[in-house]
Backbone as ProteinMPNN parsed JSONL, in Angstrom:
{"seq_chain_A": "MILRTRSISLMTLTLLLPVIAHAHCDTLDGPVVEAGRKALAEKNLNYALIWVQPEEEHALRSSFETALRERANDPEKADQSFFEALVRLHRQGEGEEYTGLKPAGSGNDPIIPLVDAAVASGSADELVARLNQALAKRFHHDIAKLHRLAEFDPGDVEQGRHYVEAYVGFLHDVENLHNVMHGGSEHR", "coords_chain_A": {"N_chain_A": [[92.888, 100.427, 127.474], [95.172, 99.176, 125.26], [95.454, 98.0, 121.784], [97.85, 95.999, 119.893], [98.187, 94.474, 117.541], [98.489, 93.951, 113.874], [96.206, 92.769, 113.024], [94.092, 93.572, 114.473], [94.114, 96.5, 114.159], [93.58, 96.587, 111.213], [91.146, 95.861, 111.209], [89.987, 97.677, 112.42], [90.31, 100.161, 110.812], [88.829, 99.358, 108.699], [86.273, 99.468, 109.952], [86.125, 102.376, 110.854], [86.78, 103.738, 108.328], [85.275, 103.359, 105.984], [83.584, 105.511, 104.628], [85.502, 107.219, 104.208], [87.463, 106.093, 102.412], [86.339, 105.638, 100.234], [85.789, 107.792, 99.268], [88.114, 108.743, 98.825], [89.006, 107.792, 96.238], [88.043, 109.133, 94.052], [89.265, 111.643, 93.984], [91.486, 114.457, 92.671], [93.839, 114.079, 93.745], [93.754, 111.807, 94.56], [94.517, 108.036, 94.268], [93.686, 106.847, 92.035], [93.507, 108.653, 90.061], [96.208, 109.387, 89.858], [97.396, 107.164, 89.141], [96.391, 107.126, 86.611], [97.564, 109.485, 85.805], [100.184, 108.783, 85.675], [99.922, 106.651, 83.813], [99.35, 108.306, 81.358], [101.123, 109.665, 81.095], [103.607, 108.142, 80.721], [102.429, 106.837, 78.664], [101.267, 104.17, 78.765], [98.973, 102.212, 79.24], [98.223, 100.147, 81.212], [99.216, 101.384, 83.824], [96.704, 102.3, 84.995], [94.954, 100.659, 83.956], [95.011, 98.647, 86.53], [92.903, 99.574, 88.162], [90.508, 99.163, 87.255], [87.683, 96.937, 86.507], [88.232, 93.784, 84.778], [85.896, 93.708, 82.571], [85.638, 96.554, 81.865], [87.809, 97.025, 80.548], [87.731, 97.822, 77.793], [86.323, 99.96, 77.879], [87.896, 101.769, 78.894], [90.339, 101.839, 77.723], [89.534, 102.718, 74.686], [88.933, 105.45, 76.218], [91.435, 106.202, 76.664], [93.011, 106.073, 74.584], [91.776, 108.075, 73.013], [92.241, 110.13, 74.767], [94.838, 110.154, 74.471], [95.094, 111.024, 71.626], [93.813, 113.627, 71.584], [95.485, 115.01, 73.083], [97.472, 116.465, 71.713], [95.983, 118.659, 70.775], [94.211, 120.065, 73.162], [95.832, 119.624, 75.968], [94.858, 119.63, 78.908], [91.989, 119.057, 78.887], [91.687, 117.022, 77.588], [93.049, 115.118, 79.191], [91.695, 115.297, 81.469], [89.001, 114.26, 80.759], [89.701, 111.674, 80.479], [90.481, 111.141, 83.012], [88.133, 111.568, 84.054], [86.562, 109.238, 83.038], [88.02, 107.212, 83.955], [87.577, 107.028, 86.636], [85.009, 106.912, 87.01], [84.677, 104.846, 85.802], [86.108, 102.831, 87.611], [84.702, 103.608, 90.389], [82.482, 102.122, 89.062], [82.923, 99.58, 88.877], [83.4, 99.168, 91.698], [80.832, 99.145, 92.45], [79.666, 101.48, 93.113], [78.163, 104.679, 92.973], [79.095, 107.175, 90.648], [80.043, 110.311, 91.115], [81.328, 112.413, 90.023], [84.687, 113.913, 89.614], [86.297, 115.248, 92.578], [88.017, 118.067, 93.758], [91.844, 118.118, 94.723], [92.905, 117.35, 97.696], [90.125, 117.357, 98.817], [87.724, 116.265, 100.727], [89.182, 114.65, 102.401], [90.072, 112.879, 105.251], [92.08, 113.147, 108.003], [93.558, 110.698, 108.503], [93.965, 109.444, 105.9], [96.295, 110.247, 104.316], [97.85, 109.024, 106.073], [97.451, 106.601, 105.642], [98.276, 106.399, 103.318], [101.088, 107.014, 103.559], [102.206, 104.887, 104.868], [101.732, 102.78, 102.921], [103.542, 103.641, 101.011], [106.22, 103.8, 102.671], [106.275, 101.699, 103.661], [105.958, 101.065, 106.435], [103.852, 100.554, 108.947], [103.452, 101.598, 111.516], [102.847, 104.098, 112.452], [100.291, 104.414, 111.759], [99.314, 102.298, 112.919], [99.404, 102.79, 115.352], [97.481, 105.25, 115.407], [94.814, 104.024, 114.722], [94.572, 102.252, 116.779], [94.139, 104.13, 118.785], [91.739, 105.594, 118.13], [90.035, 103.389, 117.856], [90.1, 102.468, 120.759], [89.149, 104.844, 121.966], [86.498, 104.678, 120.553], [85.322, 102.573, 121.339], [85.547, 102.768, 124.39], [83.907, 104.976, 124.431], [81.099, 103.758, 123.275], [80.741, 101.356, 125.023], [80.494, 102.96, 127.699], [78.063, 104.213, 127.048], [76.544, 102.287, 126.726], [76.456, 101.228, 129.197], [75.304, 103.135, 130.544], [72.581, 103.402, 129.175], [71.633, 100.893, 129.805], [70.664, 101.368, 132.35], [67.872, 101.502, 132.317], [64.354, 102.302, 133.348], [62.464, 99.38, 134.079], [59.995, 99.491, 133.562], [59.663, 101.125, 131.115], [59.139, 100.695, 128.187], [59.921, 101.971, 126.049], [62.49, 103.231, 126.772], [64.05, 100.939, 127.09], [64.15, 99.867, 124.712], [65.791, 101.707, 123.405], [67.916, 101.223, 124.633], [68.377, 98.249, 123.479], [68.639, 98.77, 120.926], [71.192, 99.933, 120.928], [72.936, 98.232, 122.028], [72.779, 96.247, 120.072], [73.648, 97.575, 117.657], [76.587, 98.011, 118.838], [77.278, 95.235, 118.931], [77.04, 94.301, 116.518], [79.199, 95.886, 115.42], [81.551, 94.956, 116.294], [81.152, 92.031, 115.923], [81.718, 92.616, 113.217], [84.27, 93.545, 113.156], [85.784, 91.33, 114.419], [85.365, 89.324, 112.227], [86.563, 90.482, 110.106], [89.199, 90.578, 111.135], [89.705, 87.448, 110.962], [89.783, 87.088, 108.328], [87.467, 87.587, 106.894], [86.479, 89.743, 105.59], [85.051, 91.77, 102.883], [86.576, 93.562, 100.962], [89.286, 92.458, 99.505]], "CA_chain_A": [[93.432, 99.303, 126.403], [95.746, 99.436, 123.955], [95.75, 97.012, 121.098], [98.887, 95.964, 119.315], [98.189, 93.679, 116.729], [97.979, 93.947, 112.882], [94.997, 92.07, 112.617], [93.172, 94.585, 114.879], [94.354, 97.73, 113.115], [93.236, 96.431, 109.657], [89.65, 95.757, 111.26], [89.727, 99.345, 112.678], [90.391, 100.46, 109.07], [87.568, 98.794, 107.822], [85.004, 99.76, 110.627], [86.431, 103.493, 111.137], [86.963, 104.267, 107.362], [84.703, 102.823, 104.837], [83.609, 106.302, 103.296], [86.666, 108.225, 103.953], [88.298, 105.471, 101.276], [85.54, 105.722, 98.668], [85.946, 109.072, 98.67], [89.758, 109.162, 98.254], [89.286, 107.173, 95.096], [87.403, 110.285, 93.272], [89.873, 113.109, 93.936], [92.142, 114.466, 91.805], [95.444, 113.389, 94.34], [93.941, 110.066, 94.874], [95.551, 107.064, 93.819], [92.972, 106.432, 90.693], [93.994, 109.67, 89.172], [97.639, 109.285, 90.086], [97.447, 106.089, 88.252], [95.801, 107.677, 85.152], [98.443, 110.696, 85.312], [101.283, 108.17, 85.008], [99.681, 105.736, 82.14], [99.002, 109.344, 80.088], [102.997, 110.282, 81.137], [104.37, 106.624, 79.981], [101.888, 105.881, 77.688], [100.885, 102.927, 79.153], [97.46, 101.983, 80.135], [98.377, 99.338, 82.391], [99.127, 101.808, 85.56], [95.31, 102.668, 84.991], [93.9, 99.365, 83.931], [94.335, 97.652, 87.686], [91.985, 100.161, 88.957], [89.091, 98.847, 87.001], [87.24, 95.532, 86.252], [88.014, 93.536, 83.256], [84.963, 94.005, 81.702], [85.344, 97.44, 81.763], [89.126, 97.308, 80.12], [87.544, 98.13, 76.558], [85.987, 101.444, 77.503], [88.891, 102.553, 79.488], [91.415, 101.784, 76.586], [89.026, 103.851, 74.115], [88.843, 106.787, 76.529], [92.749, 106.275, 76.685], [93.405, 106.078, 73.337], [91.1, 109.425, 72.712], [93.327, 111.21, 75.62], [96.555, 110.722, 73.946], [94.981, 111.548, 70.711], [93.418, 115.011, 71.997], [96.588, 115.923, 74.186], [98.221, 117.607, 71.111], [95.06, 120.153, 70.792], [93.759, 120.494, 74.783], [96.01, 118.275, 76.904], [94.388, 119.803, 80.221], [90.59, 118.852, 78.712], [92.047, 115.547, 77.117], [93.57, 114.276, 80.681], [90.211, 115.689, 82.165], [88.112, 113.565, 80.164], [90.43, 110.496, 80.888], [90.709, 110.8, 84.63], [86.79, 111.244, 84.647], [86.48, 107.857, 82.746], [88.813, 106.137, 84.832], [87.347, 107.298, 87.954], [83.821, 106.693, 86.985], [84.983, 102.694, 85.665], [86.749, 102.463, 89.391], [83.65, 103.425, 91.173], [81.208, 101.204, 89.01], [83.861, 98.294, 89.726], [83.07, 99.025, 93.412], [79.211, 99.072, 92.792], [79.262, 102.643, 94.046], [78.028, 105.63, 91.952], [79.929, 108.282, 90.359], [79.33, 111.598, 91.576], [82.431, 113.547, 89.427], [85.918, 114.36, 90.306], [86.638, 116.232, 93.364], [89.601, 118.687, 93.68], [92.923, 117.674, 95.21], [92.632, 117.416, 99.142], [88.877, 117.42, 99.44], [86.963, 115.205, 101.602], [90.26, 113.451, 102.894], [90.049, 112.753, 106.442], [93.793, 113.131, 108.575], [93.915, 109.302, 108.371], [94.17, 108.813, 104.734], [97.769, 110.396, 104.367], [98.645, 108.081, 107.205], [97.325, 105.097, 105.017], [99.215, 106.483, 101.83], [102.133, 107.172, 104.049], [102.242, 103.716, 105.441], [101.812, 102.157, 102.071], [104.711, 104.167, 100.482], [107.401, 103.526, 103.186], [105.943, 100.112, 103.939], [105.873, 100.743, 108.019], [102.309, 100.703, 109.292], [103.697, 101.723, 112.721], [101.976, 105.417, 112.678], [98.604, 103.999, 110.909], [98.704, 101.096, 113.864], [99.107, 103.923, 116.903], [96.195, 106.186, 115.32], [94.066, 103.215, 114.715], [94.358, 101.805, 118.07], [93.569, 105.178, 119.676], [90.463, 105.67, 117.491], [89.422, 102.004, 118.312], [89.875, 102.389, 121.873], [88.079, 106.009, 121.887], [85.251, 104.418, 120.196], [84.948, 101.134, 122.168], [85.017, 103.078, 125.651], [82.278, 105.935, 124.408], [80.372, 102.959, 123.371], [80.464, 100.869, 126.384], [80.11, 103.705, 128.781], [76.806, 104.492, 126.677], [75.415, 100.967, 126.973], [76.207, 101.245, 130.758], [74.193, 104.251, 130.785], [71.247, 102.767, 128.809], [71.274, 99.638, 130.77], [69.781, 101.617, 133.416], [66.588, 102.082, 132.019], [63.328, 101.471, 134.086], [61.623, 98.364, 133.233], [58.325, 99.863, 133.041], [59.64, 101.978, 130.245], [59.718, 99.841, 127.12], [60.841, 103.015, 124.931], [63.913, 103.146, 127.013], [64.56, 99.437, 127.025], [64.426, 99.733, 123.129], [66.972, 102.432, 123.147], [69.359, 100.3, 124.971], [68.729, 97.072, 123.039], [68.836, 99.452, 119.802], [72.514, 100.459, 120.925], [73.656, 97.192, 122.41], [72.545, 95.318, 118.772], [74.731, 98.304, 117.105], [78.036, 97.716, 119.111], [77.356, 93.977, 119.006], [77.515, 94.172, 115.207], [80.576, 96.293, 114.765], [82.679, 93.961, 117.223], [81.514, 90.89, 115.275], [82.468, 92.949, 111.976], [85.735, 93.679, 113.334], [86.063, 90.078, 114.225], [85.136, 89.117, 111.182], [87.775, 90.945, 109.474], [90.206, 89.756, 111.938], [89.829, 86.253, 110.99], [89.562, 86.865, 107.056], [85.933, 87.942, 106.4], [86.377, 90.984, 104.91], [84.729, 91.64, 101.767], [87.412, 93.745, 100.032], [90.596, 92.172, 99.862]], "C_chain_A": [[93.706, 99.485, 125.263], [95.8, 98.14, 123.053], [96.779, 96.872, 120.268], [98.893, 95.194, 118.279], [97.612, 94.585, 115.197], [96.805, 93.832, 112.358], [93.69, 93.308, 113.018], [92.998, 95.821, 114.246], [93.579, 97.911, 111.71], [91.581, 96.534, 110.203], [89.512, 97.329, 111.65], [89.678, 100.215, 111.748], [89.175, 100.216, 108.923], [86.175, 99.173, 108.65], [85.127, 101.514, 110.482], [86.297, 104.025, 109.367], [86.229, 103.82, 106.162], [84.38, 104.046, 103.971], [84.377, 107.15, 103.395], [87.305, 107.43, 102.534], [87.569, 105.657, 100.242], [85.946, 106.927, 98.214], [87.334, 109.829, 98.107], [89.665, 108.907, 96.938], [88.966, 108.363, 94.02], [88.009, 111.401, 93.311], [91.004, 113.175, 93.248], [93.608, 114.432, 92.168], [94.783, 112.323, 94.621], [94.437, 109.56, 93.927], [94.955, 106.42, 92.422], [93.481, 107.285, 89.482], [95.387, 109.65, 89.086], [97.989, 108.356, 88.744], [97.3, 106.458, 86.985], [96.819, 108.878, 84.84], [99.759, 109.83, 85.193], [101.141, 107.288, 83.825], [99.798, 107.06, 81.367], [100.821, 109.473, 79.94], [103.453, 109.406, 80.539], [103.72, 106.369, 79.024], [101.968, 104.519, 77.792], [99.792, 102.663, 80.19], [97.59, 100.842, 81.106], [98.44, 99.84, 84.074], [97.841, 102.03, 85.602], [94.105, 101.306, 85.119], [93.733, 98.56, 85.199], [93.389, 98.414, 88.632], [90.725, 100.099, 88.36], [88.811, 97.244, 86.455], [87.484, 95.49, 84.93], [87.312, 93.542, 82.359], [84.786, 95.248, 81.127], [86.787, 98.179, 80.802], [88.823, 97.901, 78.454], [87.193, 99.943, 76.394], [86.934, 102.212, 77.825], [90.122, 102.597, 78.238], [90.968, 102.661, 75.315], [89.26, 104.999, 74.747], [90.741, 107.01, 76.573], [93.101, 106.772, 75.423], [93.015, 107.517, 72.834], [91.961, 110.681, 73.216], [94.397, 111.58, 74.906], [96.267, 111.499, 72.458], [95.103, 113.102, 70.58], [94.519, 115.549, 72.418], [97.453, 116.959, 73.36], [97.237, 118.97, 70.845], [94.607, 120.713, 72.276], [94.295, 119.55, 75.525], [95.295, 118.276, 78.115], [92.85, 118.98, 79.976], [90.916, 117.254, 78.303], [92.482, 114.667, 78.26], [92.634, 114.173, 81.419], [89.447, 114.541, 82.086], [88.378, 112.128, 80.569], [90.165, 109.781, 82.092], [89.025, 110.546, 85.005], [86.425, 109.908, 84.257], [86.859, 106.924, 83.889], [88.206, 105.957, 86.005], [86.026, 106.621, 87.863], [83.421, 105.144, 86.877], [85.141, 102.028, 87.042], [85.476, 102.333, 89.776], [82.566, 102.584, 90.594], [81.766, 100.099, 89.372], [83.403, 98.105, 91.015], [81.661, 98.832, 93.468], [79.21, 100.565, 93.488], [78.915, 103.721, 92.552], [79.1, 107.003, 91.972], [79.465, 109.615, 90.257], [80.374, 112.961, 90.852], [83.526, 113.547, 90.277], [86.024, 115.436, 91.342], [88.096, 116.803, 93.373], [90.258, 118.037, 95.074], [92.511, 117.786, 96.68], [91.178, 117.601, 99.475], [88.196, 116.244, 100.106], [88.109, 114.186, 102.249], [90.165, 113.688, 104.577], [91.441, 112.414, 106.969], [94.127, 111.582, 108.194], [94.371, 108.857, 107.026], [95.447, 109.139, 104.283], [98.685, 109.733, 104.964], [98.816, 106.793, 106.302], [98.699, 105.469, 103.667], [100.909, 106.165, 102.19], [102.788, 105.386, 104.199], [102.563, 102.862, 104.246], [103.181, 102.397, 101.34], [106.131, 103.689, 101.208], [107.283, 101.987, 103.588], [106.246, 99.828, 105.527], [104.337, 101.296, 108.32], [102.256, 101.431, 110.871], [102.886, 102.809, 113.352], [100.508, 105.205, 112.357], [98.05, 103.27, 112.254], [98.282, 101.995, 115.048], [97.688, 104.842, 116.508], [95.069, 105.351, 115.316], [93.296, 102.905, 115.776], [93.812, 102.856, 118.559], [92.301, 105.452, 119.522], [89.582, 104.692, 118.083], [89.041, 101.818, 119.892], [89.01, 103.38, 122.439], [86.856, 105.371, 121.818], [84.4, 103.308, 121.014], [84.59, 101.85, 123.763], [84.027, 104.002, 125.554], [81.262, 104.885, 124.373], [79.745, 101.997, 124.746], [79.87, 101.917, 127.684], [78.463, 104.355, 128.294], [75.767, 103.527, 126.951], [75.709, 101.03, 128.599], [75.162, 101.951, 131.201], [72.808, 103.919, 130.501], [70.71, 101.557, 129.17], [70.608, 99.808, 132.103], [68.585, 101.835, 133.504], [65.577, 101.523, 133.052], [62.576, 100.545, 133.505], [60.273, 98.966, 132.806], [58.549, 100.751, 131.678], [60.346, 101.113, 129.152], [60.457, 100.898, 126.14], [62.395, 103.239, 125.575], [64.673, 101.981, 126.633], [64.864, 99.216, 125.258], [65.638, 100.14, 122.752], [68.205, 101.544, 123.643], [69.496, 98.975, 124.151], [69.151, 97.498, 121.577], [70.709, 99.666, 119.694], [73.223, 99.109, 121.16], [73.706, 96.039, 120.97], [74.027, 96.369, 117.708], [76.205, 97.951, 117.498], [78.11, 96.636, 118.924], [77.995, 93.881, 117.334], [78.675, 94.754, 114.858], [81.432, 95.561, 115.647], [82.442, 92.863, 116.21], [81.844, 91.153, 113.747], [83.904, 93.06, 111.97], [86.317, 92.065, 113.631], [86.168, 89.05, 113.211], [86.344, 89.285, 110.12], [88.923, 90.547, 110.129], [90.516, 88.307, 111.575], [89.375, 86.027, 109.495], [88.223, 87.131, 106.436], [85.674, 88.72, 106.0], [86.044, 91.098, 103.37], [85.545, 92.326, 100.593], [89.053, 93.516, 100.756], [91.315, 91.972, 98.348]], "O_chain_A": [[92.966, 99.836, 124.344], [96.225, 97.141, 123.633], [96.792, 97.888, 119.573], [100.06, 95.181, 117.887], [96.757, 95.471, 115.171], [96.337, 94.529, 111.459], [92.785, 93.765, 112.319], [91.906, 96.205, 113.826], [93.118, 98.942, 111.22], [90.824, 97.285, 109.588], [88.801, 98.054, 110.955], [88.894, 101.151, 111.9], [88.399, 101.158, 109.082], [85.096, 99.174, 108.059], [84.138, 102.023, 109.955], [85.468, 104.931, 109.278], [86.884, 104.038, 105.142], [84.689, 103.994, 102.781], [84.15, 108.118, 102.669], [87.626, 108.159, 101.595], [88.168, 105.868, 99.187], [86.366, 107.174, 97.083], [87.585, 110.82, 97.421], [90.223, 109.749, 96.234], [89.768, 108.458, 93.091], [87.462, 112.333, 92.72], [91.651, 112.138, 93.098], [94.505, 114.648, 91.352], [95.593, 111.577, 95.172], [94.806, 110.132, 92.901], [95.614, 105.607, 91.774], [93.777, 106.899, 88.351], [95.792, 109.976, 87.97], [98.596, 108.66, 87.717], [98.155, 106.079, 86.184], [96.912, 109.247, 83.67], [100.543, 110.365, 84.409], [102.019, 107.158, 82.973], [100.586, 106.866, 80.441], [101.523, 109.384, 78.932], [103.895, 109.81, 79.463], [104.265, 105.583, 78.248], [102.622, 103.789, 77.048], [99.718, 102.815, 81.41], [96.668, 100.834, 81.921], [98.053, 99.267, 85.092], [97.603, 101.935, 86.806], [93.112, 101.038, 85.796], [92.734, 97.851, 85.32], [93.111, 97.967, 89.744], [89.826, 100.832, 88.773], [89.718, 96.513, 86.055], [87.266, 96.35, 84.076], [87.784, 93.405, 81.23], [84.057, 95.389, 80.145], [86.884, 99.355, 80.45], [89.788, 98.439, 77.91], [87.48, 100.787, 75.546], [87.047, 103.3, 77.261], [90.706, 103.664, 78.047], [91.856, 103.343, 74.805], [89.828, 105.83, 74.038], [91.163, 108.163, 76.49], [93.487, 107.933, 75.291], [93.89, 108.157, 72.251], [92.297, 111.711, 72.63], [94.862, 112.697, 74.679], [97.004, 112.415, 72.092], [95.916, 113.754, 69.924], [94.634, 116.74, 72.132], [98.01, 117.947, 73.839], [97.69, 120.11, 70.735], [94.705, 121.929, 72.437], [93.584, 118.606, 75.87], [94.993, 117.177, 78.582], [92.516, 118.248, 80.908], [90.256, 116.363, 78.839], [92.23, 113.463, 78.198], [92.488, 113.156, 82.097], [89.191, 113.849, 83.072], [87.455, 111.412, 80.958], [89.835, 108.621, 82.337], [88.598, 109.743, 85.835], [85.906, 109.268, 85.171], [86.171, 106.129, 84.531], [88.214, 104.834, 86.509], [85.861, 105.699, 88.662], [82.535, 104.461, 87.391], [84.552, 101.044, 87.492], [84.923, 101.24, 89.655], [81.68, 102.231, 91.372], [81.175, 99.473, 90.252], [83.041, 97.005, 91.432], [81.202, 98.354, 94.505], [78.613, 100.628, 94.563], [79.332, 103.531, 91.409], [79.658, 107.593, 92.897], [78.625, 110.002, 89.444], [80.218, 114.158, 91.093], [83.451, 113.255, 91.471], [85.828, 116.585, 90.947], [89.111, 116.174, 93.073], [89.68, 117.619, 96.077], [91.525, 118.515, 96.797], [91.009, 118.079, 100.597], [88.428, 115.149, 99.595], [87.828, 113.024, 102.542], [90.208, 114.845, 104.996], [92.016, 111.455, 106.455], [95.121, 111.415, 107.487], [95.152, 107.907, 106.979], [95.938, 108.17, 103.704], [99.89, 109.683, 104.714], [99.833, 106.112, 106.176], [99.704, 104.836, 103.343], [101.716, 105.481, 101.561], [103.753, 104.937, 103.58], [103.578, 102.173, 104.343], [103.898, 101.43, 101.083], [107.059, 103.26, 100.522], [108.255, 101.257, 103.781], [106.658, 98.742, 105.936], [103.861, 102.351, 107.902], [101.181, 101.772, 111.364], [102.326, 102.685, 114.441], [99.649, 105.963, 112.808], [96.913, 103.404, 112.705], [97.18, 101.999, 115.598], [96.885, 105.066, 117.413], [94.125, 105.843, 115.935], [92.087, 103.044, 115.959], [92.664, 102.587, 118.912], [91.592, 105.587, 120.52], [88.564, 104.992, 118.706], [88.037, 101.231, 120.293], [88.18, 103.047, 123.285], [86.102, 105.39, 122.792], [83.19, 103.243, 121.23], [83.531, 101.557, 124.318], [83.191, 104.015, 126.458], [80.462, 104.901, 125.308], [78.622, 102.0, 125.249], [78.955, 101.611, 128.449], [77.761, 104.91, 129.139], [74.592, 103.705, 127.273], [74.677, 100.74, 129.204], [74.298, 101.597, 132.004], [71.92, 104.075, 131.339], [69.562, 101.188, 128.926], [70.135, 98.924, 132.818], [68.072, 102.297, 134.523], [65.81, 100.447, 133.602], [62.006, 100.806, 132.446], [59.696, 98.798, 131.732], [57.502, 101.101, 131.133], [61.543, 100.834, 129.073], [61.492, 100.602, 125.542], [63.361, 103.4, 124.829], [65.723, 101.997, 125.991], [65.716, 98.472, 124.771], [66.45, 99.507, 122.079], [69.238, 101.295, 123.022], [70.634, 98.512, 124.067], [69.921, 96.756, 120.967], [71.364, 99.573, 118.656], [74.169, 98.882, 120.405], [74.555, 95.151, 120.885], [75.055, 95.883, 117.238], [77.0, 97.627, 116.615], [79.275, 96.437, 118.581], [79.122, 93.493, 117.025], [79.3, 94.203, 113.951], [82.541, 95.999, 115.345], [83.43, 92.606, 115.521], [82.187, 90.218, 113.023], [84.638, 92.757, 111.029], [87.306, 91.689, 113.002], [86.914, 88.073, 113.292], [86.899, 88.39, 109.483], [89.76, 90.071, 109.362], [91.64, 87.917, 111.892], [88.705, 85.028, 109.233], [88.075, 86.748, 105.275], [84.461, 88.835, 105.822], [86.794, 90.496, 102.601], [85.396, 91.926, 99.438], [89.68, 93.951, 101.722], [92.513, 91.7, 98.264]]}, "name": "protein", "num_of_chains": 1, "seq": "MILRTRSISLMTLTLLLPVIAHAHCDTLDGPVVEAGRKALAEKNLNYALIWVQPEEEHALRSSFETALRERANDPEKADQSFFEALVRLHRQGEGEEYTGLKPAGSGNDPIIPLVDAAVASGSADELVARLNQALAKRFHHDIAKLHRLAEFDPGDVEQGRHYVEAYVGFLHDVENLHNVMHGGSEHR"}
């Protein structure tokens, strides 16, 4: 089964990558810190402001102004402090815990560079192909597992419950994909 629609690929991304995407935002080579680097280099906070909620603008502006002043004494420390504030405020706006900045390249799944390359080039072809492969592999695996679990002995309630748990989990995954395909995603 090969799926070729953009909608399915976006759904796959939502299903398969939620943890990875969050981790990408708190790395030194992630898009949030890259925006912070550009803001400092061009002395234009707007590059970074897009990554925080409006109610956090004042706090980020204060951190930015402090970093610009302190760069004369210790640019590395000033930049690091600003990046930490930016990522912390960004994560806070996502409702996620800030656990510190991660080194460049840490925690990134191989799909992340494909996402970034697709955004940079304007072509999603490679990303779509990879996501379609992942979705097909997962669905084939899940259906095979459900088929095996469906062969439970009716006298073994515990086995039946394992089947129901797997079925309900799979059904919810498919429902989530369907909702994203039809515009029901929370992250838009």
